C-alpha positions as CSV (number, residue, x, y, z in Angstrom):
1,M,-27.8,6.9,-44.8
2,Q,-30.4,8.7,-42.8
3,Q,-32.0,5.3,-41.8
4,N,-28.6,3.9,-40.8
5,S,-27.9,7.0,-38.7
6,T,-31.3,6.7,-37.0
7,T,-30.7,3.1,-36.2
8,I,-27.2,3.7,-34.8
9,Y,-28.1,6.5,-32.5
10,S,-31.4,4.8,-31.3
11,S,-29.3,1.8,-30.2
12,V,-27.7,3.9,-27.5
13,E,-29.5,3.6,-24.1
14,R,-30.4,6.9,-22.5
15,H,-29.8,7.1,-18.7
16,E,-31.6,9.6,-16.5
17,A,-28.9,10.2,-13.9
18,E,-27.8,13.1,-11.6
19,P,-24.1,13.5,-10.7
20,V,-25.0,14.0,-7.0
21,N,-21.4,14.8,-6.0
22,S,-20.6,17.1,-8.9
23,A,-19.0,20.4,-7.9
24,K,-21.9,22.2,-9.6
25,V,-24.5,20.6,-7.3
26,R,-22.5,19.6,-4.3
27,K,-24.4,20.2,-1.0
28,P,-23.1,21.2,2.4
29,L,-21.4,18.6,4.5
30,Y,-24.3,18.1,6.9
31,E,-27.0,17.7,4.3
32,K,-28.4,14.2,4.0
33,R,-26.5,12.0,1.7
34,K,-28.0,11.2,-1.7
35,K,-27.5,7.5,-2.4
36,I,-25.4,6.4,-5.4
37,F,-26.4,3.4,-7.4
38,P,-23.5,2.8,-9.8
39,K,-24.3,0.6,-12.8
40,R,-22.0,-2.2,-13.5
41,A,-19.5,-1.3,-16.2
42,E,-18.0,-3.7,-18.8
43,G,-14.6,-3.2,-20.4
44,R,-10.8,-3.5,-20.1
45,F,-10.6,-1.2,-17.1
46,R,-13.3,-3.0,-15.2
47,Q,-11.6,-6.3,-16.0
48,F,-8.3,-4.8,-14.6
49,K,-10.1,-3.8,-11.5
50,W,-11.5,-7.3,-11.1
51,L,-7.9,-8.6,-11.3
52,V,-6.5,-6.1,-8.8
53,M,-9.4,-6.9,-6.4
54,L,-8.8,-10.6,-6.7
55,I,-5.0,-10.2,-6.1
56,T,-5.3,-7.8,-3.2
57,L,-8.0,-9.6,-1.4
58,G,-6.2,-12.9,-2.0
59,I,-3.0,-11.5,-0.5
60,Y,-4.8,-10.1,2.5
61,Y,-7.0,-13.1,3.4
62,L,-4.6,-15.9,2.5
63,T,-1.1,-14.7,3.5
64,P,-1.4,-15.6,7.2
65,W,-2.0,-19.2,6.2
66,I,1.1,-19.6,4.2
67,R,3.7,-21.8,5.9
68,W,7.5,-21.3,5.8
69,D,9.9,-23.7,7.4
70,R,12.5,-21.9,9.5
71,G,13.5,-24.9,11.5
72,P,12.4,-26.2,14.9
73,H,13.3,-23.1,16.9
74,A,11.2,-20.5,14.9
75,P,7.6,-20.1,13.9
76,D,6.6,-21.6,10.6
77,Q,4.2,-18.8,9.5
78,A,5.5,-17.0,6.4
79,V,4.4,-13.5,7.5
80,L,4.2,-12.9,11.2
81,V,4.4,-9.8,13.5
82,D,5.5,-11.5,16.7
83,L,4.9,-8.8,19.3
84,A,5.7,-11.0,22.3
85,G,9.0,-12.1,20.8
86,R,9.6,-8.7,19.3
87,R,10.2,-10.0,15.8
88,F,8.8,-9.5,12.3
89,Y,9.0,-12.5,10.0
90,F,8.6,-12.2,6.2
91,F,9.4,-15.5,4.5
92,F,13.2,-15.8,4.8
93,I,13.6,-12.4,6.3
94,E,13.6,-11.8,10.1
95,I,13.6,-8.3,11.5
96,W,14.6,-7.4,15.1
97,P,13.5,-4.3,16.9
98,Q,17.0,-2.7,16.5
99,E,16.6,-3.2,12.7
100,F,13.5,-1.0,12.5
101,F,15.3,1.0,9.9
102,F,14.3,-1.7,7.4
103,V,10.6,-0.9,8.1
104,A,11.4,2.9,7.8
105,G,13.1,2.2,4.5
106,L,10.0,0.3,3.2
107,L,7.8,3.3,4.2
108,V,10.1,5.6,2.3
109,M,9.8,3.3,-0.7
110,A,6.1,3.2,-0.4
111,G,5.9,7.0,-0.2
112,F,8.1,7.6,-3.3
113,G,6.2,4.8,-5.1
114,L,3.0,6.6,-4.5
115,F,4.5,9.8,-5.7
116,L,5.8,8.0,-8.8
117,V,2.4,6.4,-9.6
118,T,0.5,9.7,-9.0
119,S,2.9,11.7,-11.1
120,A,2.7,9.2,-14.0
121,V,-1.0,8.1,-14.0
122,G,-2.8,10.3,-11.5
123,R,-4.8,8.7,-8.6
124,A,-4.3,5.1,-9.9
125,W,-3.8,4.0,-6.3
126,C,-7.2,5.4,-5.3
127,G,-9.0,3.9,-8.3
128,Y,-7.6,0.4,-8.2
129,A,-5.6,-0.7,-5.0
130,C,-6.8,1.5,-2.1
131,P,-8.5,-0.7,0.5
132,Q,-11.5,1.5,0.6
133,T,-11.9,1.1,-3.2
134,V,-11.4,-2.7,-3.1
135,W,-13.8,-3.3,-0.3
136,V,-16.5,-1.0,-1.8
137,D,-16.1,-3.0,-5.0
138,L,-16.6,-6.2,-3.0
139,F,-19.6,-4.9,-1.2
140,L,-21.1,-3.8,-4.5
141,V,-20.7,-7.3,-5.9
142,V,-22.8,-8.6,-3.1
143,E,-25.4,-5.8,-3.5
144,R,-25.8,-6.4,-7.2
145,A,-26.0,-10.2,-6.8
146,I,-28.9,-9.8,-4.3
147,E,-30.7,-6.6,-5.4
148,G,-29.9,-6.4,-9.1
149,D,-28.2,-3.8,-11.2
150,R,-28.8,0.0,-11.0
151,N,-32.4,0.3,-12.0
152,A,-33.5,-2.7,-9.9
153,R,-31.7,-1.2,-6.8
154,I,-33.3,2.2,-7.3
155,K,-36.7,0.7,-7.6
156,L,-36.2,-1.4,-4.5
157,D,-34.9,1.5,-2.5
158,T,-37.8,3.8,-3.4
159,G,-40.4,1.0,-3.1
160,P,-42.5,0.0,-0.1
161,W,-41.2,-2.3,2.6
162,T,-42.4,-5.7,1.4
163,L,-41.3,-9.1,2.7
164,A,-39.1,-9.5,-0.4
165,K,-37.4,-6.2,0.2
166,V,-36.8,-7.0,3.9
167,W,-35.3,-10.4,2.9
168,K,-33.0,-8.8,0.3
169,R,-31.8,-6.1,2.7
170,V,-31.3,-8.5,5.6
171,S,-29.4,-10.9,3.3
172,K,-27.2,-8.2,1.9
173,H,-26.2,-6.7,5.3
174,A,-25.7,-10.2,6.8
175,I,-23.2,-11.0,4.0
176,W,-21.6,-7.6,4.5
177,L,-21.1,-8.4,8.2
178,V,-19.6,-11.7,7.4
179,I,-17.1,-10.0,5.0
180,A,-16.4,-7.4,7.7
181,V,-15.8,-10.1,10.4
182,A,-13.5,-12.0,8.0
183,T,-11.6,-8.7,7.4
184,G,-11.0,-8.2,11.1
185,G,-10.3,-11.8,11.6
186,A,-7.7,-11.9,8.9
187,W,-5.9,-8.9,10.4
188,I,-5.3,-10.6,13.8
189,F,-3.9,-13.7,12.2
190,Y,-0.9,-11.6,11.2
191,F,0.1,-11.3,14.9
192,A,-0.1,-14.9,16.0
193,D,0.0,-18.4,14.6
194,A,-3.1,-18.4,12.4
195,P,-4.4,-22.0,13.0
196,T,-3.8,-21.8,16.7
197,L,-5.4,-18.4,17.0
198,L,-8.4,-19.5,15.0
199,V,-9.1,-22.4,17.3
200,N,-8.6,-20.2,20.4
201,F,-10.8,-17.5,18.9
202,A,-13.7,-19.9,18.1
203,T,-13.5,-21.5,21.6
204,L,-13.4,-18.1,23.3
205,R,-9.8,-18.7,24.6
206,A,-8.1,-15.9,22.6
207,P,-6.8,-12.8,24.4
208,P,-9.4,-10.0,24.9
209,V,-7.4,-7.7,22.5
210,A,-8.1,-10.1,19.7
211,Y,-11.9,-9.8,20.1
212,I,-11.6,-6.0,20.5
213,T,-9.5,-5.7,17.3
214,V,-11.9,-7.8,15.3
215,A,-14.9,-5.8,16.6
216,I,-13.3,-2.5,15.7
217,L,-12.2,-3.6,12.2
218,T,-15.6,-5.3,11.6
219,A,-17.4,-2.0,12.4
220,T,-15.1,0.1,10.3
221,T,-15.2,-2.2,7.3
222,Y,-19.0,-2.5,7.4
223,I,-19.5,1.2,7.9
224,F,-16.9,2.5,5.5
225,G,-17.3,-0.1,2.7
226,G,-21.1,-0.7,3.0
227,L,-22.7,2.5,4.3
228,M,-20.4,5.5,3.7
229,R,-18.6,4.5,0.5
230,E,-17.7,7.5,-1.5
231,Q,-18.1,9.8,1.5
232,V,-14.9,8.3,3.0
233,C,-13.0,9.4,-0.1
234,T,-14.6,12.8,-0.3
235,Y,-14.6,13.9,3.3
236,M,-12.2,11.7,5.3
237,C,-9.3,10.9,3.0
238,P,-6.5,13.6,2.8
239,W,-5.0,12.3,-0.5
240,P,-7.5,14.0,-2.9
241,R,-6.3,17.3,-1.4
242,I,-2.6,16.4,-1.6
243,Q,-2.4,14.6,-4.9
244,A,-2.7,17.9,-6.9
245,A,0.8,18.7,-5.9
246,M,2.0,15.5,-7.4
247,L,0.5,16.2,-10.9
248,D,1.9,18.2,-13.7
249,E,0.9,18.9,-17.3
250,S,2.3,15.6,-18.4
251,S,0.4,13.4,-15.8
252,L,-2.2,11.0,-17.2
253,V,-5.6,11.6,-15.7
254,V,-9.1,10.6,-16.8
255,T,-10.3,13.3,-19.1
256,Y,-13.4,14.2,-21.1
257,N,-12.1,15.4,-24.4
258,D,-14.7,18.1,-25.1
259,W,-12.6,19.3,-28.0
260,R,-14.2,16.4,-29.9
261,G,-17.4,15.8,-27.8
262,E,-18.9,19.2,-27.8
263,P,-21.5,20.4,-28.6
264,R,-23.2,17.4,-27.3
265,T,-26.7,16.4,-28.3
266,R,-29.2,13.6,-28.0
267,H,-30.6,14.4,-31.4
268,A,-27.6,14.2,-33.6
269,K,-29.6,13.4,-36.8
270,K,-31.7,16.5,-36.5
271,A,-28.8,18.7,-35.7
272,I,-26.8,17.4,-38.6
273,A,-29.8,17.9,-41.0
274,A,-30.1,21.5,-39.7
275,G,-26.4,22.1,-40.5
276,E,-25.4,22.4,-36.9
277,S,-22.0,21.4,-35.6
278,V,-22.3,18.2,-33.6
279,G,-19.8,16.6,-31.3
280,D,-19.3,12.9,-30.6
281,C,-21.0,13.0,-27.2
282,V,-24.6,11.9,-27.4
283,D,-25.4,12.9,-23.8
284,C,-26.4,9.4,-22.8
285,N,-25.1,9.8,-19.3
286,A,-23.5,6.4,-19.5
287,C,-20.4,7.8,-17.8
288,V,-22.4,9.2,-15.0
289,V,-24.3,6.0,-14.1
290,V,-21.2,3.9,-13.7
291,C,-19.3,6.4,-11.6
292,P,-19.0,5.1,-8.0
293,M,-18.3,8.6,-6.8
294,G,-21.4,10.1,-8.3
295,I,-19.8,12.8,-10.5
296,D,-19.9,13.7,-14.1
297,I,-16.5,13.6,-15.7
298,R,-17.7,16.0,-18.4
299,D,-17.6,18.7,-15.8
300,G,-13.8,18.6,-15.8
301,Q,-11.3,17.5,-13.2
302,Q,-12.8,17.1,-9.8
303,M,-11.5,16.3,-6.3
304,E,-13.9,13.4,-6.0
305,C,-12.6,11.6,-9.1
306,I,-10.6,8.5,-8.1
307,T,-9.6,7.8,-11.8
308,C,-11.1,4.3,-11.7
309,A,-11.7,4.7,-15.5
310,L,-15.1,3.0,-15.4
311,C,-16.4,6.0,-17.3
312,I,-13.9,5.3,-20.0
313,D,-15.3,1.8,-20.4
314,A,-18.9,3.0,-20.5
315,C,-18.1,5.7,-23.1
316,D,-16.0,3.4,-25.3
317,N,-19.0,1.0,-25.4
318,V,-21.2,3.8,-26.6
319,M,-18.6,5.0,-29.2
320,D,-18.5,1.4,-30.5
321,K,-22.3,1.4,-31.0
322,I,-22.4,4.7,-32.9
323,G,-19.3,3.9,-35.0
324,K,-17.0,6.6,-33.5
325,E,-13.4,6.3,-32.4
326,R,-12.9,5.3,-28.8
327,G,-11.3,7.8,-26.4
328,L,-14.0,10.5,-26.0
329,I,-13.2,9.9,-22.3
330,A,-9.7,8.7,-21.9
331,Y,-6.5,8.9,-20.0
332,A,-4.9,12.1,-21.3
333,T,-2.3,14.7,-20.2
334,L,-3.1,18.3,-19.7
335,S,-0.6,19.4,-22.3
336,D,-2.2,17.1,-25.0
337,Y,-5.7,18.2,-24.0
338,S,-4.8,22.0,-24.1
339,A,-3.2,21.6,-27.6
340,N,-6.2,19.8,-29.0
341,M,-8.6,22.3,-27.3
342,A,-6.7,25.1,-28.9
343,L,-7.0,23.4,-32.3
344,A,-10.8,22.9,-31.8
345,T,-11.4,26.5,-30.7
346,A,-9.1,28.2,-33.2
347,G,-6.7,29.2,-30.5
348,G,-9.4,30.1,-28.1
349,T,-11.1,32.6,-30.3
350,A,-14.2,30.6,-31.1
351,A,-16.5,27.9,-29.6
352,V,-15.5,24.3,-29.9
353,D,-16.1,22.9,-33.4
354,P,-15.2,19.2,-33.9
355,K,-14.8,19.9,-37.6
356,R,-11.6,21.6,-36.8
357,V,-10.0,18.4,-35.5
358,R,-11.1,16.2,-38.4
359,D,-10.2,16.1,-42.1
360,G,-12.6,15.8,-45.0
361,N,-12.9,12.1,-44.6
362,G,-14.0,12.4,-40.9
363,R,-10.7,11.1,-39.6
364,F,-8.7,13.0,-36.9
365,D,-6.4,15.7,-38.3
366,D,-2.7,15.0,-38.1
367,K,-2.3,17.9,-35.7
368,V,-4.4,16.2,-33.1
369,R,-2.2,15.0,-30.3
370,H,-2.7,11.4,-29.0
371,F,-1.3,9.6,-26.1
372,N,2.3,8.6,-26.3
373,W,3.6,6.1,-23.7
374,R,7.0,7.9,-23.8
375,I,5.5,10.7,-21.8
376,I,5.7,8.5,-18.7
377,F,9.5,8.5,-18.9
378,R,10.1,12.2,-18.2
379,P,12.6,13.8,-15.7
380,R,10.1,14.0,-12.9
381,T,9.0,10.4,-13.0
382,M,12.6,9.2,-13.6
383,L,13.7,11.2,-10.5
384,Y,11.0,9.5,-8.4
385,F,11.9,6.1,-9.8
386,G,15.6,6.7,-9.2
387,I,15.0,7.6,-5.5
388,W,12.7,4.6,-5.1
389,S,15.2,2.3,-6.7
390,L,18.1,3.7,-4.7
391,A,16.2,3.1,-1.5
392,G,15.3,-0.4,-2.6
393,F,18.9,-1.3,-3.5
394,A,20.2,0.2,-0.2
395,L,17.7,-1.9,1.8
396,L,18.6,-5.0,-0.2
397,F,22.3,-4.4,0.3
398,A,21.9,-3.8,4.0
399,L,19.7,-7.0,4.3
400,L,22.2,-9.2,2.5
401,S,25.2,-7.9,4.2
402,R,23.9,-7.7,7.8
403,D,25.5,-9.8,10.5
404,R,23.3,-12.2,12.5
405,L,25.6,-11.9,15.6
406,D,25.6,-8.8,17.8
407,L,27.8,-8.1,20.8
408,N,26.8,-5.6,23.6
409,V,29.2,-4.8,26.5
410,I,28.7,-2.6,29.6
411,H,31.5,-2.0,32.0
412,D,30.7,-2.4,35.7
413,R,30.1,0.9,37.3
414,N,30.3,-0.1,41.0
415,P,32.9,-1.1,41.6
416,Q,34.9,0.0,38.6
417,F,37.7,-2.3,39.5
418,V,38.8,-4.8,42.2
419,V,42.3,-5.1,43.7
420,E,43.0,-8.8,44.4
421,S,45.3,-10.1,47.2
422,D,48.2,-10.6,44.9
423,G,47.9,-7.0,43.6
424,S,46.4,-7.8,40.2
425,I,43.5,-5.7,39.0
426,R,40.1,-7.2,37.9
427,N,37.4,-5.4,35.9
428,G,33.9,-6.8,35.4
429,Y,31.8,-6.5,32.3
430,G,28.2,-7.3,31.4
431,V,28.2,-9.0,28.0
432,K,25.2,-9.8,25.9
433,L,25.4,-12.1,22.9
434,L,22.5,-11.8,20.5
435,N,22.1,-14.8,18.2
436,M,19.8,-13.6,15.4
437,I,19.3,-16.9,13.6
438,P,16.8,-19.6,14.5
439,E,19.5,-22.2,15.2
440,P,21.7,-22.8,18.2
441,R,25.4,-22.2,17.8
442,V,28.7,-21.9,19.7
443,I,30.2,-18.4,19.9
444,T,33.9,-17.9,20.9
445,V,34.3,-15.0,23.2
446,S,37.9,-13.8,23.4
447,I,40.0,-10.7,24.2
448,E,42.7,-9.0,22.1
449,G,45.2,-6.5,23.4
450,M,46.8,-6.3,26.9
451,P,48.9,-9.4,26.4
452,G,49.2,-10.1,30.1
453,A,45.4,-10.1,30.7
454,T,43.3,-13.2,31.3
455,M,39.5,-13.6,31.1
456,K,37.0,-15.6,33.0
457,I,33.3,-16.1,32.2
458,S,31.1,-16.9,35.2
459,G,29.7,-20.3,34.9
460,H,31.7,-21.3,31.9
461,D,35.4,-21.5,32.9
462,D,37.2,-21.7,36.2
463,V,40.6,-21.3,34.7
464,G,41.8,-18.0,33.3
465,G,42.5,-17.8,29.6
466,R,42.1,-15.6,26.5
467,S,39.0,-17.2,24.9
468,V,36.0,-19.2,25.9
469,D,33.5,-21.1,23.8
470,V,29.9,-20.2,24.8
471,P,26.8,-22.1,23.5
472,V,24.0,-19.7,22.7
473,D,20.3,-20.4,22.2
474,P,18.6,-19.7,18.8
475,D,16.9,-16.3,18.4
476,K,17.8,-15.2,21.9
477,V,20.1,-13.0,23.9
478,T,22.6,-14.8,26.1
479,A,23.8,-12.7,29.1
480,L,27.3,-13.3,30.5
481,R,29.4,-12.0,33.3
482,V,33.0,-11.5,32.1
483,F,35.9,-10.7,34.4
484,V,39.2,-9.5,32.9
485,T,42.3,-9.7,35.2
486,L,45.6,-7.9,34.7
487,P,48.7,-8.8,36.8
488,K,50.3,-6.2,38.9
489,S,53.5,-6.3,36.9
490,R,51.5,-5.6,33.7
491,I,49.4,-2.6,34.9
492,A,51.0,-0.3,32.3
493,E,49.2,-2.3,29.5
494,A,45.9,-1.0,30.8
495,A,46.4,2.3,29.1
496,E,46.2,0.7,25.7
497,G,42.7,-0.9,26.4
498,F,41.6,-4.1,24.8
499,Q,38.9,-5.6,22.6
500,I,36.3,-8.1,23.4
501,I,35.5,-10.3,20.4
502,A,32.5,-12.5,19.7
503,E,33.0,-14.8,16.8
504,D,31.2,-17.7,15.1
505,R,34.1,-19.5,13.5
506,Q,31.8,-21.8,11.4
507,G,29.6,-19.0,10.1
508,H,32.4,-16.5,9.8
509,E,30.5,-13.8,11.7
510,R,32.4,-11.5,14.0
511,D,31.6,-8.5,16.2
512,V,34.2,-6.5,18.2
513,Y,33.8,-4.1,21.1
514,S,36.7,-1.8,22.2
515,A,36.8,-1.8,26.0
516,N,38.6,0.3,28.7
517,F,40.4,-1.3,31.6
518,N,40.2,0.8,34.8
519,T,43.0,0.8,37.4
520,P,43.7,2.8,40.6
521,G,44.7,6.3,39.9
522,A,43.6,6.2,36.3
523,R,41.5,9.0,34.9
């Protein structure tokens, strides 16, 4: 048994690592940064991060190249912010400037979605989907591929400047710059037809703002993702300072369960032989060397922790080697942690003793609280989810029920009316028909009310009537001059007012404007 124990514990690799961003050793802001060389982790959370990185980068880089047929009168780029035409296209959805409330609604959904995720699983956004995290991960892939894993990178960094070192550094930074340029380039493709802009950009015929935008985003991506890395999260991002308000005692956060890990020792065999209490932590620092933020999760919850869970993977691998249960570092709630800590410390009256949380067979006691997925469905998260869903359904309803025909009418101010030679009164109106679909159509403009009135539209009809068919261009505003005339004998009808109606009789869309008719002596 003693030999087996020696073999098991000797299989655990010991890492000499300093948590340079730990709260215990954190230096002033203006002190020179200590580089972090995170070791590559292996495990289910690392695999999940690979998947998220692949999906998010794929969406960002490939989306501008997706085509979507909207007909001959609209762009065929699936996602396009058309600043010149003042449109936002998203597949089958087209948003006009006056429909900006849809964008505001999406921002509300994004906000409550972030509250929901943070309340349920802590800073999962920071650890998996934040652009800073994704691009740092991508830059680290390049760095490891060229310079090697942690020990090789440390040795290279502290070693002399040889030809091999220069070549590796130049290669790494060159690839980083290519990624940064691609990042800036992908962004501008969202604001113009991507294939056309690419050709114009390469032949130096693109607008100056395109080159300026790419230059700025290239610099920020290269500096933030390649050079500053964890400093962006620690010193520049406000979310670490805000997210504490979103957490409660039932929020899942990455936690070192010292109620089973302490007292930690690198010499468990000797401690057990001496009759000492020994926790599951073998003090191998595996959790420290994989942390991209340079902290030690065993110091407790820290502002710098982005809950990427790589320390969980590292620790689980160690637990597998020494034959212990996984979960020494795990996602846990404060309420479960406090209950287990009270059990391990006899209600806080003694030091941590792992024997108090295990039975005679070495298994966890029945009183030990473990993660239960039902904790996610609690009133707070359900409230956030309800608000998020309500906003989503409201936007969906507004989107599906909106009209694609809009009528805007302005009464002439000078003159407000004209008295014709036969005594009839004429009022003029500026009418704008907004066709919000990418197809031409015919809109019937008519008037209701004031039965004796007739209407003329300049350039469309020389004979007075009650309605006129007006062809309108796709995705454009058609301006009209409308004149409504009321005979002298029917002046009394002016007090009732009338309605100007725009109607697409084929598409069954209709918009109505209630108008006034001014006459001499009227107030």
